[in-house]
C-alpha positions in Angstrom: -63.8 -9.3 25.6 -63.9 -9.5 21.8 -60.8 -11.5 21.2 -61.7 -11.8 17.5 -61.5 -8.0 17.0 -58.4 -7.8 19.2 -56.5 -10.4 17.2 -57.7 -8.9 13.9 -56.5 -5.5 14.8 -53.2 -7.0 16.1 -52.6 -8.8 12.8 -53.3 -5.6 10.9 -50.2 -4.0 12.6 -48.0 -6.5 10.8 -47.9 -4.5 7.6 -48.6 -0.8 7.8 -46.9 2.4 6.5 -45.8 3.1 10.1 -44.1 -0.3 10.4 -42.2 0.3 7.1 -41.2 3.8 8.2 -39.9 2.4 11.6 -38.0 -0.4 9.8 -36.2 2.2 7.6 -35.4 4.4 10.5 -34.2 1.4 12.6 -31.9 0.5 9.7 -30.4 4.0 10.1 -29.8 3.3 13.7 -28.3 0.0 12.9 -25.8 1.8 10.6 -25.1 4.4 13.3 -24.9 2.3 16.5 -24.9 -1.4 15.5 -22.1 -1.1 12.9 -20.3 2.2 13.5 -20.8 2.5 17.2 -22.3 6.0 17.0 -24.7 6.8 19.8 -27.4 8.7 17.9 -30.4 9.6 20.1 -31.8 12.0 17.5 -33.0 9.7 14.7 -36.4 11.4 15.0 -34.7 14.5 13.8 -33.5 12.8 10.6 -37.1 11.5 10.0 -38.4 15.0 10.5 -35.9 16.5 8.1 -36.8 14.0 5.4 -40.5 14.5 5.9 -40.4 18.2 6.0 -37.9 18.4 3.2 -40.3 16.5 1.0 -43.4 18.4 2.0 -41.9 21.9 1.8 -40.3 21.1 -1.5 -43.7 20.3 -3.0 -45.8 22.9 -1.3 -43.5 25.9 -1.2 -41.3 25.3 -4.3 -43.7 23.3 -6.4 -41.4 20.4 -7.1 -42.8 17.0 -8.2 -43.1 14.3 -5.5 -40.0 12.3 -6.6 -37.8 15.4 -6.6 -39.2 16.6 -3.3 -38.2 13.2 -1.8 -34.7 13.6 -3.2 -34.6 17.1 -1.6 -35.6 15.5 1.7 -32.7 13.1 1.5 -30.3 15.9 0.6 -31.6 17.8 3.7 -30.7 14.8 5.8 -27.2 14.8 4.5 -26.8 18.5 5.3 -28.2 17.8 8.8 -25.8 14.9 9.3 -22.8 17.1 8.3 -23.9 19.9 10.7 -24.1 17.3 13.5 -21.0 15.4 12.7 -18.4 18.0 11.9 -18.2 19.4 15.5 -18.7 16.1 17.3 -17.3 13.1 15.5 -13.8 13.8 16.6 -15.0 13.3 20.1 -16.2 10.2 21.9 -19.7 8.8 21.5 -21.3 10.4 24.6 -20.9 13.8 23.1 -22.7 12.7 19.9 -25.5 11.3 22.0 -26.0 14.6 23.8 -25.8 16.7 20.6 -28.1 14.5 18.6 -30.9 14.4 21.1 -30.6 18.1 21.6 -30.5 18.8 17.8 -33.6 16.7 17.1 -35.5 18.6 19.8 -34.3 22.0 18.5 -35.3 21.0 15.0 -38.8 20.0 16.2 -39.2 23.4 18.0 -38.1 25.2 14.9 -40.8 23.4 12.9 -43.3 24.2 15.7 -42.5 28.0 16.0 -44.9 30.4 14.4 -42.0 32.4 12.9 -41.9 30.0 10.0 -45.6 29.1 9.9 -46.0 30.0 6.2 -43.4 27.3 5.3 -43.7 24.7 8.1 -47.3 25.1 9.2 -46.3 25.5 12.8 -48.3 23.3 15.2 -50.8 22.4 12.4 -48.1 20.9 10.3 -48.3 20.3 6.5 -50.8 18.4 4.4 -51.9 18.1 0.9 -48.4 17.6 -0.5 -49.1 14.1 -1.8 -51.8 15.4 -4.0 -50.0 18.6 -5.0 -46.8 16.8 -5.8 -48.4 14.1 -7.8 -47.6 11.2 -5.5 -51.3 10.3 -5.2 -51.8 10.5 -9.0 -48.8 8.3 -9.6 -50.7 5.4 -7.9 -50.8 2.5 -10.4 -53.6 0.7 -8.7 -57.3 1.2 -9.7 -59.8 2.3 -7.2 -60.9 -0.6 -5.0 -60.0 -2.8 -2.0 -57.1 -5.3 -2.1 -56.0 -8.1 0.1 -57.9 -10.2 2.6 -58.9 -10.3 6.3 -57.0 -7.8 8.4 -54.7 -7.1 5.5 -57.3 -5.4 3.3 -56.2 -2.0 1.9 -57.7 0.6 -0.4 -55.8 1.6 -3.5 -54.0 4.6 -1.8 -52.8 2.6 1.2 -51.7 -0.2 -1.0 -49.7 2.3 -3.2 -48.0 3.6 0.0 -47.2 0.1 1.2 -45.7 -1.0 -2.2 -43.7 2.2 -2.4 -42.5 1.7 1.2 -41.6 -1.9 0.6 -39.6 -1.0 -2.5 -37.6 1.7 -0.6 -37.1 -0.7 2.3 -35.9 -3.5 0.1 -33.4 -1.2 -1.6 -32.2 0.1 1.8 -31.7 -3.4 3.2 -29.7 -4.5 0.1 -27.5 -1.4 0.2 -26.8 -1.9 3.9 -26.0 -5.6 3.3 -23.7 -4.7 0.4 -21.9 -2.0 2.3 -21.3 -4.1 5.4 -19.8 -6.9 3.3 -17.5 -4.6 1.5 -14.0 -3.4 2.7 -15.6 -0.2 3.8 -18.0 -2.1 6.1 -15.1 -4.0 7.7 -13.4 -0.7 8.4 -16.6 0.6 10.0 -16.8 -2.4 12.2 -13.2 -2.0 13.2 -13.9 1.6 14.2 -16.7 0.3 16.4 -14.4 -2.1 18.1 -11.3 0.0 18.5 -11.1 3.3 16.6 -7.5 4.0 17.9 -6.3 0.7 16.3 -7.9 1.6 13.0 -6.4 5.1 13.2 -3.0 3.5 13.8 -3.4 1.6 10.5 -3.6 4.9 8.6 -7.4 5.1 8.1 -9.2 8.5 8.4 -11.5 7.5 11.2 -13.3 10.9 11.1 -14.2 10.5 7.4 -15.5 7.0 7.9 -17.6 7.9 10.9 -19.0 10.9 9.0 -19.9 8.6 6.0 -21.7 6.2 8.4 -23.6 9.1 10.0 -24.7 10.4 6.6 -25.8 7.0 5.3 -27.7 6.1 8.5 -29.3 9.6 8.4 -30.4 9.0 4.8 -32.2 5.8 5.9 -33.8 7.7 8.7 -35.0 10.4 6.3 -36.4 7.8 4.0 -38.4 6.5 7.0 -39.8 10.0 7.6 -40.7 10.3 3.9 -42.5 7.0 3.8 -44.4 8.0 7.0 -45.3 11.3 5.3 -46.9 9.5 2.4 -49.5 8.1 4.7 -50.1 10.9 7.2 -49.7 14.6 7.6 -46.3 16.1 8.6 -46.6 17.5 12.1 -44.0 18.4 14.8 -46.0 16.4 17.3 -44.9 13.2 15.5 -41.1 13.6 15.8 -40.9 13.8 19.6 -38.2 12.2 21.8 -40.4 9.2 22.5 -40.3 8.3 18.8 -36.5 8.0 19.0 -36.8 5.6 22.0 -39.5 3.5 20.3 -37.0 3.1 17.4 -34.2 2.1 19.8 -36.6 -0.4 21.3 -37.3 -1.9 17.8 -33.6 -1.9 17.0 -32.5 -3.6 20.2 -35.4 -6.0 20.0 -34.3 -7.3 16.6 -30.6 -6.9 17.0 -28.5 -3.8 16.5 -25.6 -5.2 14.6 -27.7 -7.1 12.0 -29.2 -6.4 8.6 -32.6 -7.9 9.0 -32.9 -7.5 12.8 -34.1 -3.9 12.7 -36.8 -4.8 10.2 -38.1 -7.8 12.1 -37.7 -5.8 15.4 -39.9 -3.1 14.0 -42.6 -5.6 12.9 -42.6 -7.3 16.3 -42.7 -3.9 18.1 -45.7 -2.7 16.2 -47.6 -6.0 16.4 -47.1 -5.8 20.2 -48.1 -2.2 20.2 -51.3 -3.1 18.3 -52.0 -5.9 20.7 -51.5 -3.9 23.9 -53.5 -0.9 22.4 -56.5 -3.2 22.0 -56.2 -5.7 24.9 -55.4 -3.3 27.8 -58.5 -1.1 27.4 -60.6 -4.3 27.0 -59.1 -5.7 30.2 -59.9 -2.4 32.0 -63.5 -2.4 30.7 -64.0 -6.0 31.9 -62.7 -5.1 35.4 -59.6 -7.3 35.2 -57.3 -4.2 35.3 -58.2 -1.8 38.2 -57.7 1.3 36.0 -59.8 3.4 33.6 -59.7 2.8 29.8 -57.6 5.9 29.2 -55.1 4.8 31.9 -55.0 1.3 30.4 -54.2 2.8 27.0 -51.2 4.7 28.4 -50.0 1.6 30.3 -48.5 0.3 27.1 -45.8 3.0 27.3 -44.8 1.7 30.8 -44.6 -1.9 29.4 -42.5 -0.7 26.5 -40.0 0.9 28.9 -40.0 -2.2 31.1 -39.4 -4.3 28.0 -36.5 -2.1 26.9 -34.9 -2.5 30.3 -35.2 -6.3 30.2 -33.8 -6.4 26.7 -30.7 -4.4 27.6 -30.2 -6.5 30.7 -30.8 -10.0 29.5 -30.6 -9.9 25.7 -28.6 -6.9 24.7 -27.8 -8.4 21.3 -31.5 -8.7 20.4 -33.3 -11.7 19.1 -31.2 -12.1 16.0 -28.0 -10.5 17.1 -24.6 -11.7 18.3 -23.6 -10.6 21.8 -19.9 -10.3 20.8 -20.8 -7.5 18.4 -22.5 -5.3 20.9 -20.2 -2.4 22.1 -22.1 -1.7 25.3 -21.6 -5.2 26.8 -17.8 -5.3 26.5 
């Protein structure tokens, strides 16, 4: 087994556009579930709306990249309103059912051939970064930057810097919001919305605001992911949502930095398992084929999620007293 190559590839997973996109989307889940108590199982739908909103705005309407990204965020706000208006007056289970169904319906709409000129159907969309000017906005000259496993070309570095800026702003906004009186009301709704309603607060409005803000973070995650890869309906599947939940619960749902660190840990582990399991199979240590070994990581992720929920539901950095599902 080539442990040098395995460890090098694992270390590379520490900082990638996918890691940053996951961190942003996990922040959205932290807003929804960790702080507001909203069971959102459709965060992949918010990512898809942001990514497709950006790509379609550029390719179909000819908007510049920055305006296309704003349109992706606006689309996520509309999506949140459509989800929230009929469900947020009900209890959380209904929202969970609606969100997972809405995300899958949205993916199938992007997949259908009826809107192929706009959405690209199964082929997805590509070329928007060049058409919208995002690639041309790159401030870094042609060349390689960094060292060791963290060596990037100028385009990847531009995506990473852009993603880090967006993530930093999102973390600061979430931190500021949760320290404000608005954030204290949101936490109160998570603990006992009837008590907050008895104090004269409009619980529905606050929950809608939390759904919109978390949805915007999810859309930003989709946009960052779209800057490094093509937009395709095959990306925004249900498993993406459960990977994000794993990253969220790993770091700590009711925390600010927990989702970010959980996403980093999740993708480092994914990179390690992706490299080590096929190597173990090839060396005869695992009695399975290389393809079977590669898919075994999904089993391990599911097992890990079960163990987290059972033994450490607050996550690595969370507080058990703040978790709604362990009361």
